[in-house]
Kinemage of the C-alpha trace (Angstrom):
@kinemage 1
@onewidth
@group {chain A} dominant
@subgroup {mainchain}
@vectorlist {calphas} color= white
{ca met a 1} P 72.907 34.220 -60.371
{ca glu a 2} L 74.427 38.158 -61.688
{ca ser a 3} L 76.766 39.607 -60.200
{ca arg a 4} L 78.099 43.389 -59.951
{ca ser a 5} L 80.873 45.019 -57.696
{ca phe a 6} L 81.111 48.676 -56.310
{ca asp a 7} L 83.259 51.026 -54.218
{ca val a 8} L 80.526 51.738 -52.453
{ca leu a 9} L 77.132 50.445 -52.244
{ca ile a 10} L 74.203 52.084 -50.903
{ca ile a 11} L 71.510 50.686 -49.492
{ca gly a 12} L 68.103 52.926 -49.437
{ca ser a 13} L 66.900 55.162 -52.007
{ca gly a 14} L 65.824 58.492 -49.793
{ca ala a 15} L 67.281 62.059 -49.243
{ca ala a 16} L 70.058 60.895 -47.434
{ca ala a 17} L 70.983 58.272 -49.752
{ca tyr a 18} L 71.055 59.932 -52.812
{ca ala a 19} L 73.369 62.840 -51.443
{ca ala a 20} L 75.874 60.215 -50.302
{ca ala a 21} L 75.860 58.851 -54.145
{ca ile a 22} L 75.976 62.468 -55.590
{ca tyr a 23} L 79.144 62.856 -53.243
{ca ala a 24} L 80.529 59.624 -53.966
{ca arg a 25} L 80.713 59.711 -57.769
{ca arg a 26} L 82.447 63.264 -57.037
{ca tyr a 27} L 84.833 61.477 -55.284
{ca asn a 28} L 84.887 59.178 -58.700
{ca leu a 29} L 83.818 56.178 -56.829
{ca ser a 30} L 81.714 53.669 -58.745
{ca val a 31} L 78.701 53.804 -56.303
{ca gly a 32} L 75.025 51.066 -56.481
{ca ile a 33} L 72.216 52.157 -55.091
{ca val a 34} L 69.859 49.333 -53.880
{ca glu a 35} L 66.050 50.747 -54.354
{ca gln a 36} L 63.380 49.041 -53.170
{ca ser a 37} L 60.837 52.215 -52.873
{ca phe a 38} L 62.261 55.346 -54.577
{ca gly a 39} L 62.506 58.835 -52.441
{ca gly a 40} L 61.813 57.300 -48.719
{ca tyr a 41} L 59.889 59.473 -46.628
{ca thr a 42} L 60.695 62.816 -48.976
{ca ala a 43} L 58.845 61.450 -52.049
{ca val a 44} L 55.378 61.228 -49.878
{ca ala a 45} L 55.876 64.009 -47.712
{ca gly a 46} L 53.600 66.589 -49.805
{ca val a 47} L 54.782 70.093 -50.262
{ca ile a 48} L 58.034 71.037 -48.655
{ca glu a 49} L 58.605 74.502 -47.248
{ca asn a 50} L 62.044 74.108 -45.231
{ca tyr a 51} L 64.410 72.700 -47.801
{ca pro a 52} L 67.093 76.096 -48.449
{ca gly a 53} L 67.288 77.530 -51.653
{ca thr a 54} L 63.935 75.847 -52.640
{ca pro a 55} L 60.593 78.004 -50.521
{ca gln a 56} L 58.340 75.298 -51.947
{ca ile a 57} L 58.391 72.020 -53.636
{ca asp a 58} L 56.583 68.662 -54.098
{ca gly a 59} L 58.759 66.117 -52.009
{ca phe a 60} L 58.566 63.819 -55.320
{ca glu a 61} L 59.999 66.461 -57.651
{ca leu a 62} L 63.088 67.256 -55.135
{ca met a 63} L 63.596 63.481 -54.895
{ca glu a 64} L 63.703 62.757 -58.587
{ca lys a 65} L 66.090 66.179 -59.165
{ca met a 66} L 68.205 64.440 -56.497
{ca lys a 67} L 67.862 61.162 -58.685
{ca gln a 68} L 68.639 62.929 -61.776
{ca gln a 69} L 71.766 64.411 -60.504
{ca ala a 70} L 73.167 61.036 -58.938
{ca val a 71} L 72.252 58.753 -61.962
{ca asp a 72} L 71.724 60.794 -65.023
{ca glu a 73} L 74.778 63.491 -64.478
{ca leu a 74} L 76.930 61.404 -62.373
{ca gly a 75} L 76.397 58.063 -63.241
{ca ala a 76} L 75.329 56.109 -60.161
{ca glu a 77} L 73.686 53.017 -60.666
{ca val a 78} L 70.581 52.028 -59.272
{ca ile a 79} L 69.133 48.257 -58.667
{ca glu a 80} L 66.110 47.433 -57.712
{ca gly a 81} L 65.045 45.089 -55.033
{ca gln a 82} L 65.256 44.523 -51.372
{ca ala a 83} L 68.475 43.698 -49.545
{ca ala a 84} L 68.403 39.582 -48.382
{ca leu a 85} L 71.591 38.622 -47.229
{ca ala a 86} L 75.056 40.362 -46.351
{ca lys a 87} L 78.381 39.596 -45.503
{ca asn a 88} L 81.176 40.493 -44.821
{ca glu a 89} L 84.888 39.534 -44.767
{ca tyr a 90} L 86.856 42.345 -43.595
{ca his a 91} L 86.326 45.193 -46.196
{ca cys a 92} L 84.696 42.881 -48.444
{ca phe a 93} L 80.870 43.428 -48.488
{ca glu a 94} L 78.136 41.393 -50.144
{ca val a 95} L 74.534 41.207 -50.516
{ca glu a 96} L 72.087 39.423 -52.455
{ca leu a 97} L 68.945 40.873 -53.635
{ca thr a 98} L 65.403 39.426 -54.142
{ca ala a 99} L 62.241 41.178 -55.264
{ca asp a 100} L 60.866 40.899 -51.949
{ca gly a 101} L 63.545 40.271 -49.698
{ca arg a 102} L 63.077 36.454 -48.902
{ca gln a 103} L 65.878 34.360 -48.267
{ca pro a 104} L 66.853 33.636 -51.751
{ca gln a 105} L 65.749 30.176 -52.917
{ca ala a 106} L 68.583 27.937 -55.219
{ca asp a 107} L 66.178 28.838 -58.441
{ca asp a 108} L 65.596 32.431 -57.789
{ca glu a 109} L 67.128 35.135 -60.326
{ca ala a 110} L 68.813 36.818 -57.452
{ca val a 111} L 71.498 39.608 -57.837
{ca thr a 112} L 74.571 39.519 -55.928
{ca leu a 113} L 76.213 42.747 -55.102
{ca arg a 114} L 79.673 43.049 -53.915
{ca ala a 115} L 81.568 46.309 -52.352
{ca lys a 116} L 84.216 47.932 -50.524
{ca thr a 117} L 82.201 49.781 -48.512
{ca leu a 118} L 78.763 50.183 -47.009
{ca ile a 119} L 76.594 53.145 -46.438
{ca leu a 120} L 73.147 52.291 -44.765
{ca ala a 121} L 70.092 54.585 -45.756
{ca thr a 122} L 67.001 52.307 -45.356
{ca gly a 123} L 65.328 54.801 -43.197
{ca met a 124} L 62.181 53.886 -40.980
{ca glu a 125} L 58.592 52.636 -41.888
{ca his a 126} L 55.278 53.641 -40.588
{ca arg a 127} L 54.370 52.477 -36.749
{ca thr a 128} L 50.662 50.935 -37.065
{ca leu a 129} L 47.865 51.061 -34.509
{ca asn a 130} L 48.532 47.740 -33.759
{ca leu a 131} L 44.360 47.138 -33.685
{ca pro a 132} L 43.058 43.708 -34.512
{ca arg a 133} L 42.658 43.369 -38.782
{ca glu a 134} L 44.263 46.004 -39.295
{ca ala a 135} L 46.343 44.193 -42.172
{ca glu a 136} L 42.840 43.742 -43.637
{ca tyr a 137} L 42.085 47.212 -43.580
{ca arg a 138} L 45.008 48.385 -45.058
{ca ala a 139} L 44.700 50.222 -48.804
{ca lys a 140} L 40.781 49.656 -48.113
{ca gly a 141} L 40.463 52.512 -45.477
{ca val a 142} L 43.404 52.663 -43.174
{ca his a 143} L 46.204 54.578 -45.005
{ca tyr a 144} L 50.077 55.855 -44.007
{ca cys a 145} L 50.471 58.448 -46.575
{ca ala a 146} L 47.946 61.469 -46.851
{ca thr a 147} L 50.091 62.348 -50.075
{ca cys a 148} L 49.492 59.179 -51.658
{ca asp a 149} L 46.175 58.421 -50.942
{ca gly a 150} L 44.567 61.430 -49.628
{ca pro a 151} L 43.028 62.401 -52.992
{ca val a 152} L 40.468 59.024 -53.177
{ca tyr a 153} L 38.675 60.546 -50.257
{ca arg a 154} L 37.432 63.617 -51.786
{ca gly a 155} L 34.018 65.038 -50.586
{ca lys a 156} L 34.295 62.099 -47.796
{ca arg a 157} L 34.850 62.266 -43.959
{ca val a 158} L 38.173 60.866 -42.801
{ca ala a 159} L 40.266 60.830 -39.536
{ca val a 160} L 43.776 61.111 -38.854
{ca val a 161} L 45.455 59.765 -36.072
{ca gly a 162} L 48.220 61.294 -34.155
{ca gly a 163} L 49.383 64.492 -32.833
{ca gly a 164} L 52.563 65.193 -33.988
{ca asp a 165} L 53.919 67.516 -36.993
{ca ser a 166} L 53.383 64.356 -39.572
{ca ala a 167} L 49.633 64.195 -38.319
{ca val a 168} L 48.737 67.880 -38.271
{ca lys a 169} L 50.314 68.397 -41.831
{ca ser a 170} L 48.381 65.249 -42.920
{ca ala a 171} L 45.115 66.817 -41.629
{ca asn a 172} L 46.189 69.967 -43.362
{ca gln a 173} L 46.495 68.461 -46.739
{ca leu a 174} L 43.349 66.277 -46.703
{ca val a 175} L 41.373 69.726 -46.160
{ca asp a 176} L 43.232 70.843 -49.280
{ca met a 177} L 42.577 67.680 -51.106
{ca gly a 178} L 38.838 68.282 -50.770
{ca ala a 179} L 38.095 65.913 -47.632
{ca ala a 180} L 34.419 66.513 -46.394
{ca his a 181} L 35.447 67.089 -42.998
{ca val a 182} L 38.677 66.128 -41.142
{ca phe a 183} L 38.850 64.364 -37.527
{ca leu a 184} L 42.353 64.665 -35.979
{ca val a 185} L 42.463 62.007 -32.935
{ca thr a 186} L 45.411 62.330 -30.531
{ca arg a 187} L 45.844 60.877 -27.244
{ca glu a 188} L 47.700 64.188 -26.015
{ca gly a 189} L 45.977 67.091 -24.591
{ca asn a 190} L 47.073 69.362 -27.290
{ca val a 191} L 49.263 69.348 -30.697
{ca asp a 192} L 52.040 71.297 -29.533
{ca his a 193} L 54.520 68.801 -31.143
{ca ala a 194} L 53.446 69.940 -34.394
{ca glu a 195} L 55.933 72.893 -36.200
{ca pro a 196} L 54.029 76.199 -35.381
{ca ile a 197} L 52.914 76.794 -38.681
{ca asn a 198} L 51.648 73.935 -39.928
{ca arg a 199} L 49.904 74.134 -35.835
{ca asp a 200} L 48.412 77.178 -36.815
{ca arg a 201} L 47.429 75.915 -40.008
{ca leu a 202} L 45.428 73.456 -38.414
{ca met a 203} L 44.042 76.101 -36.143
{ca asp a 204} L 42.522 78.075 -38.925
{ca arg a 205} L 40.831 75.167 -40.318
{ca val a 206} L 39.519 74.095 -37.049
{ca arg a 207} L 37.994 77.652 -36.722
{ca ala a 208} L 36.638 77.205 -40.410
{ca gly a 209} L 34.868 73.693 -39.053
{ca ser a 210} L 36.210 71.765 -41.447
{ca val a 211} L 38.458 69.944 -38.748
{ca asp a 212} L 37.785 68.542 -35.478
{ca val a 213} L 40.316 67.904 -32.971
{ca leu a 214} L 39.879 64.994 -30.698
{ca tyr a 215} L 41.746 65.666 -27.509
{ca glu a 216} L 42.689 62.840 -25.081
{ca thr a 217} L 41.142 60.546 -27.320
{ca glu a 218} L 42.272 56.935 -29.116
{ca val a 219} L 41.287 54.499 -31.609
{ca arg a 220} L 40.381 51.116 -30.341
{ca glu a 221} L 38.703 49.092 -33.349
{ca tyr a 222} L 38.423 49.554 -36.805
{ca leu a 223} L 34.742 49.190 -37.778
{ca gly a 224} L 32.681 47.369 -40.603
{ca gly a 225} L 34.174 45.813 -43.703
{ca pro a 226} L 36.925 46.097 -45.227
{ca pro a 227} L 36.447 48.592 -46.586
{ca leu a 228} L 36.443 50.504 -43.388
{ca ala a 229} L 33.007 52.672 -42.586
{ca gly a 230} L 34.143 53.910 -39.032
{ca val a 231} L 36.010 53.941 -35.975
{ca arg a 232} L 35.702 52.933 -32.072
{ca leu a 233} L 36.870 55.739 -29.956
{ca ser a 234} L 38.109 55.446 -26.776
{ca lys a 235} L 35.550 58.254 -25.377
{ca pro a 236} L 32.227 59.834 -27.017
{ca his a 237} L 32.330 62.482 -29.794
{ca gly a 238} L 29.161 63.947 -30.599
{ca gly a 239} L 27.297 61.338 -28.257
{ca thr a 240} L 28.989 58.532 -29.743
{ca asp a 241} L 32.008 56.470 -29.519
{ca ala a 242} L 31.263 55.282 -32.980
{ca leu a 243} L 32.867 57.767 -35.797
{ca glu a 244} L 31.774 57.547 -39.237
{ca val a 245} L 34.777 57.851 -41.547
{ca ser a 246} L 35.769 56.562 -44.709
{ca ala a 247} L 39.335 56.641 -43.898
{ca val a 248} L 41.617 56.667 -41.584
{ca phe a 249} L 45.420 58.268 -42.213
{ca val a 250} L 48.033 56.620 -38.958
{ca glu a 251} L 50.735 59.155 -38.262
{ca val a 252} L 51.927 57.787 -34.881
{ca gly a 253} L 55.302 57.533 -35.544
{ca ala a 254} L 57.622 55.158 -37.314
{ca val a 255} L 60.031 52.587 -36.646
{ca pro a 256} L 63.981 52.143 -38.294
{ca arg a 257} L 64.554 49.665 -41.151
{ca asn a 258} L 67.493 47.895 -39.178
{ca ala a 259} L 66.865 44.247 -40.502
{ca leu a 260} L 70.388 44.366 -42.524
{ca ala a 261} L 72.263 46.371 -39.844
{ca gly a 262} L 71.165 43.627 -37.491
{ca glu a 263} L 72.103 41.201 -39.893
{ca leu a 264} L 75.956 43.052 -40.082
{ca gly a 265} L 76.591 43.299 -36.542
{ca val a 266} L 76.003 46.785 -36.323
{ca ile a 267} L 75.140 48.734 -33.000
{ca leu a 268} L 71.700 49.537 -32.551
{ca asn a 269} L 70.445 51.892 -29.474
{ca ala a 270} L 67.277 51.218 -27.148
{ca arg a 271} L 64.972 52.678 -29.904
{ca gly a 272} L 66.450 50.307 -32.791
{ca glu a 273} L 68.401 52.810 -34.175
{ca val a 274} L 71.688 52.318 -35.935
{ca his a 275} L 74.892 53.793 -33.233
{ca val a 276} L 76.875 56.026 -35.721
{ca asp a 277} L 80.036 58.351 -34.913
{ca pro a 278} L 78.190 61.848 -35.750
{ca val a 279} L 81.572 63.254 -36.848
{ca thr a 280} L 81.845 60.302 -39.605
{ca met a 281} L 78.626 58.732 -39.824
{ca ala a 282} L 80.452 55.401 -39.190
{ca thr a 283} L 79.040 52.257 -37.374
{ca asn a 284} L 81.101 50.068 -34.886
{ca val a 285} L 81.555 47.731 -38.363
{ca asp a 286} L 84.682 48.658 -40.245
{ca gly a 287} L 83.663 49.620 -43.544
{ca val a 288} L 79.926 50.325 -42.879
{ca phe a 289} L 78.432 53.862 -42.533
{ca ala a 290} L 75.207 54.946 -42.165
{ca cys a 291} L 72.937 58.152 -42.367
{ca gly a 292} L 69.549 59.542 -42.516
{ca asp a 293} L 66.701 58.783 -40.323
{ca leu a 294} L 67.959 54.899 -39.763
{ca thr a 295} L 70.264 56.510 -37.574
{ca asp a 296} L 70.838 58.644 -34.217
{ca ala a 297} L 73.126 61.188 -35.730
{ca ser a 298} L 70.482 63.952 -35.020
{ca gly a 299} L 68.548 62.695 -32.278
{ca ser a 300} L 64.876 62.726 -32.481
{ca phe a 301} L 65.534 65.704 -35.277
{ca lys a 302} L 64.810 63.798 -38.401
{ca gln a 303} L 64.419 66.241 -41.360
{ca ile a 304} L 65.672 66.433 -44.961
{ca val a 305} L 68.538 68.604 -44.200
{ca thr a 306} L 70.100 66.650 -41.863
{ca gly a 307} L 69.897 63.494 -43.939
{ca val a 308} L 71.199 65.084 -47.036
{ca ala a 309} L 74.118 66.575 -45.041
{ca gln a 310} L 75.033 62.856 -43.514
{ca gly a 311} L 74.537 61.426 -46.354
{ca ala a 312} L 77.613 63.636 -47.865
{ca ile a 313} L 79.665 62.765 -44.755
{ca ala a 314} L 79.153 59.256 -45.045
{ca ala a 315} L 80.114 59.369 -48.515
{ca thr a 316} L 83.639 61.189 -47.889
{ca ser a 317} L 84.216 58.852 -44.774
{ca ala a 318} L 83.683 55.616 -47.464
{ca tyr a 319} L 85.779 57.475 -49.900
{ca arg a 320} L 88.780 57.673 -47.173
{ca asp a 321} L 87.820 54.190 -46.055
{ca ile a 322} L 88.574 52.895 -49.311
{ca ser a 323} L 91.888 55.264 -49.737
{ca gln a 324} L 92.960 53.304 -46.940
{ca his a 325} L 91.497 49.853 -47.591
{ca gly a 326} L 90.561 49.634 -50.590
{ca arg a 327} L 92.719 46.391 -52.177
{ca ala a 328} L 91.320 44.402 -49.170
{ca cys a 329} L 88.646 43.134 -51.360
{ca ala a 330} L 91.013 41.623 -54.503
{ca met a 331} L 93.818 40.436 -51.457
{ca his a 332} L 91.132 38.901 -49.593
{ca ala a 333} L 90.151 36.964 -52.773
{ca met a 334} L 93.637 35.844 -53.294
{ca val a 335} L 94.925 34.706 -50.160
{ca ala a 336} L 92.315 33.376 -48.183
{ca pro a 337} L 89.481 30.708 -48.348
{ca pro a 338} L 86.098 32.486 -47.548
{ca ser a 339} L 85.797 31.623 -44.027
{ca ile a 340} L 89.265 33.107 -43.155
{ca val a 341} L 90.041 36.626 -42.791
{ca pro a 342} L 93.429 37.635 -44.101
{ca ser a 343} L 95.928 39.592 -41.905
{ca ile a 344} L 97.011 42.793 -43.534
{ca thr a 345} L 98.777 45.652 -42.058
């Protein structure tokens, strides 16, 4: 079993994670980044128009630039895999990785990572519609990323489910990608939760006849295949509740990836977000910090710019923690069995 040690181990690979890595390396800390899926939400967000200093940039390109700065220029190390196990023995953390996040088996080629501090930046994952056979339709007509999969449906009728900014932006993207027609299905009576500029663009497309918004409507069933042939609506549209579409893009929010936080005993709020001190990004577990969409630091306002700021704060707090407790790992190894927490004053 391979083993590596770091001052700071960052779990995640989105904007918050790479911002934390950049700042931690500038503090001359050794940094490991556990990357399961490069770039997080930012990498698949399409064109970003509200990141200061870059009036328009593709999200994937922005993440590539962050990774280049953290890894190629500053020397952070990326380890691919998923954290499957975490141990905490007084400011001395151990994480085991496998390719798929399974509990490591004896014959697995698992990697053990040790660190003086942890920064959790695992972000969020898409919420599903929780409909029958949804897993069967995944990537066969049911998708969760218009940027990733939209080009496949050029010239075809597609639907987007949701009424927030992500849903409205996805509908606009699909039109730009050449979809024959886009149906935005929302259970709300409006799309007022969307950013005004994205909402205005949507209304322009509605007037142009390329988008229909189906208000106060839900998707009740997937039809055909797989692959998908259509959806059953909660009320008729055009005289029928069966809507023929080749794809559905689900944009109904996200839930925090908090499994590792739970293993560590980190306090979560009612929404499953990691509760942090917004001044330091510290959790209730000594030596564990968190940043980005995973946390409650900025409430429901989750943006690239807030995640980046939180990553910088988390790295700074980790540096201060190591300055105070940095020798705990070495001392613990010398004076105590693995099951005993040493007394350090």
